[in-house]
C-alpha atoms as one frame of an Amber mdcrd trajectory, in Angstrom:
protein
  56.995  39.681 -12.902  53.450  41.110 -13.403  53.695  40.560 -17.167  54.408
  36.891 -16.564  51.659  36.590 -14.313  49.272  38.227 -16.711  50.407  35.902
 -19.714  47.723  33.440 -20.930  48.238  30.059 -19.600  48.249  27.372 -22.475
  47.811  23.643 -21.904  50.731  21.229 -22.777  50.864  19.476 -26.066  49.710
  16.345 -24.327  46.939  17.945 -22.631  45.633  19.238 -25.948  45.766  15.886
 -27.556  43.907  14.492 -24.529  41.285  17.177 -25.138  40.993  16.321 -28.859
  40.795  12.575 -28.078  37.884  13.512 -25.459  35.930  15.452 -27.963  36.203
  12.785 -30.603  34.950   9.948 -28.383  32.383  12.271 -27.049  30.996  12.979
 -30.690  31.359   9.229 -31.619  29.268   8.103 -28.545  26.666  10.829 -29.323
  26.480   9.574 -32.978  26.102   6.165 -31.873  23.356   6.970 -29.279  21.469
   9.054 -31.819  21.675   6.344 -34.287  20.441   3.477 -31.941  17.507   5.820
 -30.554  16.364   6.551 -34.273  16.451   2.893 -35.160  14.643   1.572 -32.057
  12.062   4.206 -31.865  11.542   4.126 -35.697  11.028   0.343 -35.539   8.487
   0.586 -32.807   6.488   3.114 -34.554   6.756   1.409 -37.815   5.567  -1.847
 -36.058   2.472   0.013 -34.520   1.464   1.959 -37.627   1.733  -1.217 -39.938
  -0.403  -2.949 -37.776  -3.734  -4.461 -38.989  -5.929  -2.682 -36.323  -3.946
   0.626 -36.279  -6.883   2.510 -37.966  -9.461   1.199 -35.532  -7.201   2.219
 -32.663  -6.467   5.611 -33.962 -10.071   6.433 -34.276 -11.021   4.801 -30.940
  -8.147   6.243 -28.813  -6.755   9.120 -30.741  -9.593  10.903 -32.105  -8.163
  14.544 -31.989 -11.584  16.444 -32.525 -13.099  14.453 -29.881 -10.288  15.054
 -27.695 -10.593  18.995 -28.135 -14.186  18.545 -27.370 -13.688  16.746 -23.864
 -10.473  18.587 -22.998 -12.372  21.158 -20.911 -14.274  18.611 -18.858 -11.239
  16.500 -18.146  -9.336  19.552 -17.380 -11.825  20.606 -14.886 -11.544  17.145
 -13.273  -7.826  17.377 -12.958  -8.157  20.712 -10.840  -9.766  18.148  -8.091
  -6.892  16.066  -8.446  -4.461  18.946  -7.921  -6.464  20.214  -4.938  -6.614
  16.643  -3.407  -2.876  16.458  -3.929  -1.659  19.596  -2.322  -4.195  19.517
   0.494  -3.539  15.721   1.324   0.071  16.459   1.026   0.160  19.058   3.626
  -1.872  16.825   6.006   0.386  13.771   5.103   3.571  15.657   6.111   2.219
  16.801   9.458   0.834  13.169  10.352   3.802  11.350   8.828   6.321  13.793
  10.804   4.433  12.775  14.094   4.551   9.113  13.215   8.117   8.905  12.398
   8.743  10.925  15.870   6.855   8.322  17.698   8.481   5.512  15.996  11.920
   6.767  16.914  11.418   8.111  20.485  13.045   5.859  23.174  11.064   7.642
  26.136   9.458   4.788  28.265   6.425   7.046  28.865   5.724   7.043  24.963
   5.855   3.325  24.680   2.202   2.877  24.029   2.230   5.574  21.370   5.233
   3.985  19.706   3.249   0.695  19.373   0.328   2.246  18.141   2.283   4.199
  15.430   4.005   0.942  14.478   0.676  -0.751  13.935  -0.823   2.299  12.044
   2.119   2.000   9.494   2.022  -1.849   9.244  -1.754  -1.716   8.520  -1.793
   1.237   6.137   1.298   0.152   4.161   0.012  -3.461   3.805  -3.496  -2.791
   2.828  -3.936  -1.607  -0.882  -5.038   1.796  -1.334  -8.179   1.066  -3.256
  -9.470  -1.013  -0.290  -8.643   1.709   2.165 -10.553   4.180  -0.006 -13.739
   1.616  -0.312 -13.660   1.006   3.527 -13.284   4.783   4.304 -15.886   5.967
   1.532 -18.515   3.339   2.304 -17.795   2.641   5.911 -17.782   5.937   7.623
 -21.106   7.241   6.248 -22.492   3.961   7.504 -21.525   4.805  11.219 -23.519
   7.855  11.059 -21.053   9.778  13.115 -22.269  13.352  14.147 -19.669  16.096
  12.741 -18.085  13.814  10.176 -18.842  14.830   6.743 -20.087  12.218   4.220
 -18.690  14.247   1.119 -17.142  11.769  -1.026 -14.141  14.062  -1.675 -13.447
  14.625   2.030 -13.793  10.853   2.531 -11.457  10.026  -0.509  -8.911  12.494
   0.763  -9.013  11.057   4.070  -8.387   7.534   2.647  -5.352   8.863   0.569
  -3.894  10.491   3.567  -4.131   7.609   5.846  -2.293   5.470   3.469   0.323
   7.860   2.304   1.265   9.115   5.908   2.302   5.504   6.573   4.692   5.435
   3.546   5.974   8.925   4.182   6.528   8.213   7.917   8.908   5.396   7.017
  10.843   7.622   4.532  11.431  10.241   7.417  12.038   7.805  10.025  14.719
   6.575   7.745  16.185   9.965   7.387  16.201  10.409  11.141  18.000   7.059
  11.745  20.741   7.921   9.001  21.965  10.645  11.284  25.083   9.469  13.038
  24.445   9.389  16.851  27.683  11.489  17.435  25.521  14.527  15.988  22.965
  13.966  19.088  25.988  13.646  21.469  27.591  16.621  20.360  24.224  18.599
  20.655  23.606  17.231  24.241  27.193  18.040  25.388  26.341  21.743  24.359
  23.264  21.786  26.726  20.493  21.222  24.198  17.565  19.098  25.257  16.451
  15.989  23.455  13.547  17.799  22.008  15.931  20.720  20.826  18.433  18.227
  19.533  15.778  16.611  17.616  14.259  20.071  16.251  17.583  22.023  15.408
  20.061  19.265  14.655  18.478  15.916  13.626  15.531  16.763  11.817  16.969
  19.375   9.349  19.785  17.091   8.388  17.275  14.037   7.985  14.814  16.079
   5.931  17.459  17.343   3.556  18.563  13.753   3.113  14.933  12.239   2.250
  13.782  15.168  -0.096  14.374  13.018  -3.397  12.106  10.153  -2.096   9.546
  12.616  -0.681   9.301  14.035  -4.170   8.722  10.665  -5.624   5.942   9.877
  -3.149   4.504  13.416  -4.146   4.439  12.362  -7.668   2.909   9.011  -6.896
   0.316  10.927  -4.731  -0.879  12.977  -7.502  -1.474   9.965  -9.849  -3.209
   7.791  -7.083  -5.674  10.618  -6.353  -7.504   9.369  -9.575  -8.640   6.351
  -7.513 -10.980   8.489  -5.465 -13.041   8.285  -8.549 -14.300   4.952  -7.478
 -16.360   6.921  -4.904 -18.243   9.187  -7.539 -15.646  12.069  -7.432 -15.592
  13.715 -10.729 -11.967  13.975 -11.066  -9.900  13.541 -14.372 -10.364  10.105
 -14.453 -14.032  10.054 -13.690 -14.624  12.859 -16.079 -12.836  10.595 -18.861
 -15.015   7.542 -17.853 -18.384   9.504 -18.252 -17.413  11.060 -21.807 -16.257
   7.549 -22.973 -19.098   5.774 -21.870 -21.507   8.238 -23.853 -19.670   7.583
 -27.368 -17.658   4.395 -26.572 -14.554   6.163 -27.657 -11.761   6.009 -25.210
 -10.030   9.201 -26.320 -10.819  11.141 -23.133  -8.774   8.487 -21.246  -5.710
   9.460 -23.546  -6.434  13.048 -22.721  -6.409  12.482 -18.980  -3.188  10.653
 -19.243  -1.600  13.114 -21.322  -2.680  15.839 -18.600  -1.278  13.806 -15.833
   2.084  13.191 -17.755   2.458  17.154 -18.547   2.562  17.493 -14.709   4.324
  14.398 -13.489   7.028  14.374 -16.151   8.605  17.846 -15.203   8.387  16.739
 -11.572  10.141  13.518 -12.234  12.789  15.482 -13.910  13.193  17.602 -11.008
  13.357  14.743  -8.737  16.025  13.070 -10.757  17.899  16.320 -10.688  17.688
  16.435  -6.913  18.765  12.783  -6.554  21.907  13.550  -8.795  22.803  16.779
  -6.844  22.452  14.786  -3.446  24.601  11.891  -4.947  27.379  14.332  -6.062
  27.229  16.136  -2.644  27.796  12.914  -0.855  30.452  11.789  -3.302  32.283
  14.988  -2.791  32.001  14.665   0.968  33.418  11.337   0.973  36.327  12.297
  -1.338  37.491  15.017   1.246
């Protein structure tokens, strides 16, 4: 009996034929995809390189020597963007969580705060970010409030935080509302208070569900920090603008774009992976 159990398992002839057919189809599809990609991309490259103005564009936007020269300056500006992203991201998470909780609470005593949270989200989601940056950047110093810094980096960060908190609050709120009411009922039946239910039962599940869209917002936050350059902050965009204005060569903008892409593309791929894993988990839960 032990010898039978230890004997190697071999698929049936039909299963072997199916495996061979799947491999053949997979190779055929891969060949078609590669051929199609080479043809389309090659055609686009040929159109660009054969265009009449390509040599001018190459000198104006893709000057490698000038790009190497301005790289340290633009990279130093990118460090400011990263600082704004991580500091602002931490503040956004705290404020957005508070707004989401205010908007989902049903306590009569907190009704005024729920209305205020709703108005906050409506205003800052509806107004363009660049307008909020201008209003905060030039309006707050005009008030001459004691104890409020007029530093443009601080004011730009505040404007970004105010706007993105409204967006992230709605993402978190959607996660909270996606939790089935039976979860709350079960927690309350075990003796948990309303606050304990939200903290230990609802929020952990809600946050896990909204991780992919939160990662997308984080990627957008990194890119939108470049808008604070309109206040005079010497970030990557502003550094590229300064260098371009000196020589009327726009290669620094391309350098700044490449630096942003080197950060955002891996983050985007990680977000896609998180979304795919979440989708597979939901599908497996539904198939049980």
